[in-house]
N, C-alpha and C positions, 0 to 999 in steps of 0.2 A: 547541596556540594556545587559551585557556583562558582568561585574565582580560578585564574589561572594556578595558582599557589594549588588550592585544594585539589587541583586536576593533575597535577606534578606528582604529589603524595598519593592518589588514587593512582595512578600507574607505578608507582613504587611499591603499594600493596599488591596491585596485578603481578607484577615479574615476583614477588616472593610466594604468592599464592596459587597462581596459575601459571605461569611460563615457566617457573623451577619445575613446579611439580609435576607439570605434564607436557616436559621438555620434548619427548618424545614426538607427541602429535606438533608443535609446532614444527621440529623439524620435518616433519611428512609435509608439514603444508608447502615447508622451504623448498623441500629439493622435489616435490612431484605437482607442485600448483593446486588451487582450488580446484574442487570439482563437485560443487554443489548441487542435489536433484531437484531443488527447489528453489523458484523464484518469489519473492514477496515484494510488492506492489504494497507499501505503506503510507500513512502521512509522516511529517515531522513532527510532529505534536514530540514535546518534550516525556509527554507521559508514557507513549506507545512505542518505546522500543522492541521491534517484534523478535528479536532475539533473547532482549527480556522474558515476556510475556510467553511467548512460547519456550524456554528454556532450553535455548539451543548452545551449543558451543561452536566455536570458531573455527569456520569452513562449513558450517552446515548449510547455511541460507546466502543467497544471493538477493541483495535488499536493495529496493528501489524506494527512495523517500522524498515525497514532494507535499505541496497545501493540498490535503485534501486527500491523499492518495487513488489520483485521477489518473487514466490514461489517454491519453487523446488519440482522434483516430489519426488511421494512415496517411498520410499527407506528404508533400515534398514543396509546401510554401513554405518561405522564410528561410534563418538560415542555420538555428538552431533547435536542435531535439535531444535535448537532454535526456528524459525520459525513455522516448523511442528507441536513442541508441543502445540504453541500457538494457533494456527489452532485446532489441536485436542481438547484444553480446550474450547475454543469458539464454537464450534460445538456442540460437543460430551456432553461438561459438562455445557455451557451454554443456549444451544441450540437457537444459534441464528438464522434467519431466512435471513438475507442477509449474503454473504461477497461481498465486495466491493475491487477490484484493481483498489487504487487510481493512476496512473500513473501522471507525469508534465513535465513541458518542463523545458527544460534545465538541465537535468537531470545528474550530473554530472556522474555516474556508467554509461549510456548510451554512453557520450562522451568517457569514459577510454575505452569502450569496443569497438565502432567504430574507435576509432584515435588511438587505441593500444597505452596509453601514461602510463597505467601502464606493469612495467616487472612481467612477470608470474613468477620469481622465486623467493620464499621465500615469495609473495605475496598472502594475503587474499583476496584483492577485484579481483586481477584477476582469482582468483579460483572460485569464486563465482559468476563473472559476465557468466561464462561459462553456468549460465543455460540457460543464453538469448540469447546463441550464435544461435541458430536455426533464431532469428530476426536479426540478424547480416546479416547472410547469405541470407536469403531473401530482407533485403533492398538492399545489395549489387548486388543481380540479376535482381531487379524489376528496381532501382534507381543508377545506377552504373553509370550513368553522370551529376546525380542532383547537385545540392549545397549543401553545407555542414548543413545549415538551415535546407533544405527539409529533407535532411539523415536523421538527428538526429531526427526529429520529427515524420518521420515514423517510424525509430525506436524503439522511447521510447512508441508510440502505437503499433506498434506491438510485445514488448515486454509485454504489459498487456496480449494479445491474448495467449501468450504462457503461461503465470501464469494461466490464465482463464484455460485452458487447464491442466495445471499441476494439480491446484486441482481436477480437474475429477480421478486423478491416485488416490486418498483415499480413499477408499470403503467407509467409512462412511458418505465423502459429495459424490460421488455418489450416494448412494444407497437414502440418502434423498432429492436431486437434483430427481432422479427421482420419489422418493412418492408424489414430490410436497410440501415439508417440507421446501426447503432450495433453494433458488435463486442466482445465480453469475452475478455479474455483472463487466465490465469494465468501469471506468468513467476516463479521462484524465481534470487535471486541467491547464488550459493554462495561467501561470502566467503573460505573456507577455499581452495579449487581455483581462483579468480578467475573462475569461469564462471556462465552465465548459461541457466538452460532455462527451457522450455515445455511448458505439459502440451498434450497431444497428445490430444483425445476419441477418436480411431479407437484409439488404440493404449492409451492409460488410463493413461499414462506421461508425465514429465516428461521431456523430452529435449531435449538440447544445442539453441541455439538460434543 
């Protein structure tokens, strides 16, 4: 499905199959607004729609999507903070109980970071990916002689941990985590194997969920 006409036809099928059949659910969302309990920071890669991958219904997830599912550190420099603003709304206004950073295999942003395939001059992507530079540096230290696939996978997963650390730089996230009102999770969708892995802080590894 790619053309606007195909998307319109898809919407018509949605109305027939979902909107009409689950009218009560949509009416509830209209009357009472959204109240998701989980916020997902996901990649804008077209292959990894979190609602589809996690089989969720409308209203279940508050989703933030950006290149390489990155969370920037809390800072007040600059003028535009789309991801940070969405985090603030999800945590402070909606009161989500869980935040999941959902990374994935074959991430184009991580590939660009590792292989330096994006010209840093006048590039939004190159500047954005600097958020994960600590992940790149660690992979270069620990997996310098490894093959490309292993290095990419390691960096994809390490970037998730960078984002988890950056989440804790927001005072309103850190306070809720310390109070037990909010939990942070690092998940990795292996699109090649159809597996979902979660970071285990005790073993310091990503393990099958």
